[in-house]
C-alpha positions as CSV (number, residue, x, y, z in Angstrom):
1,M,0.0,0.0,0.0
2,S,1.2,3.5,-0.8
3,E,2.1,6.0,1.9
4,V,1.1,9.6,1.7
5,K,4.0,12.0,1.9
6,R,4.2,15.7,2.6
7,F,5.9,18.0,0.0
8,R,7.0,21.6,0.5
9,I,6.8,23.6,-2.7
10,T,8.3,27.1,-3.1
11,G,8.1,29.4,-6.0
12,D,6.7,32.6,-7.5
13,L,3.3,33.6,-8.8
14,R,3.7,36.2,-11.6
15,K,0.4,38.0,-11.9
16,R,-0.2,41.5,-13.3
17,G,3.5,42.5,-13.3
18,E,4.0,41.4,-9.6
19,N,6.0,38.6,-8.2
20,L,4.4,37.0,-5.2
21,H,6.6,34.5,-3.4
22,F,4.9,31.4,-1.9
23,K,5.7,28.4,0.2
24,K,3.1,25.7,0.5
25,E,2.9,22.2,2.0
26,I,0.8,19.6,0.2
27,R,0.1,16.0,1.0
28,A,0.3,13.6,-1.9
29,L,1.5,10.1,-3.0
30,K,4.0,11.4,-5.5
31,K,5.8,14.6,-6.4
32,E,3.8,14.9,-9.6
33,D,0.5,14.7,-7.7
34,A,1.7,17.4,-5.3
35,L,2.5,19.7,-8.2
36,Q,-0.9,19.1,-9.8
37,G,-2.6,19.8,-6.4
38,L,-0.6,23.1,-6.1
39,Y,-1.6,24.2,-9.6
40,A,-5.3,23.4,-8.8
41,D,-5.1,25.3,-5.5
42,M,-3.4,28.4,-6.8
43,G,-5.7,28.5,-9.8
44,S,-8.8,28.4,-7.6
45,R,-7.5,30.8,-5.0
46,H,-5.7,33.3,-7.2
47,K,-7.1,32.6,-10.7
48,A,-3.5,31.8,-11.8
49,R,-2.8,29.9,-14.9
50,K,-0.1,27.2,-15.0
51,F,2.4,29.4,-17.0
52,E,2.1,32.1,-14.3
53,I,3.3,29.8,-11.5
54,I,7.1,29.4,-11.4
55,I,8.2,26.4,-9.2
56,K,11.6,26.8,-7.6
57,T,11.9,23.8,-5.2
58,V,10.0,20.7,-4.3
59,E,11.2,18.8,-1.3
60,E,9.8,16.0,0.7
61,V,9.2,16.9,4.4
62,P,9.1,14.2,7.1
63,E,5.8,13.7,8.8
64,T,5.5,15.1,12.3
65,G,3.4,13.8,15.2
66,E,1.6,10.5,15.8
67,Q,-1.1,9.2,13.5
68,A,-4.3,7.8,15.0
């Protein structure tokens, strides 16, 4: 069975001539799924298109705390 991982994604959102820096943690099975989730979230919250989102780093973050 696959284990869900936590990914920290940092980058820039270029919208209307402004650069907005972001750092977001997303839970997903794979790196590609985490990126897809980020694009969906940024698109729904900020009406950003994929070409306006510049990804700088994607790193896996160890889970913290106990799971029930």
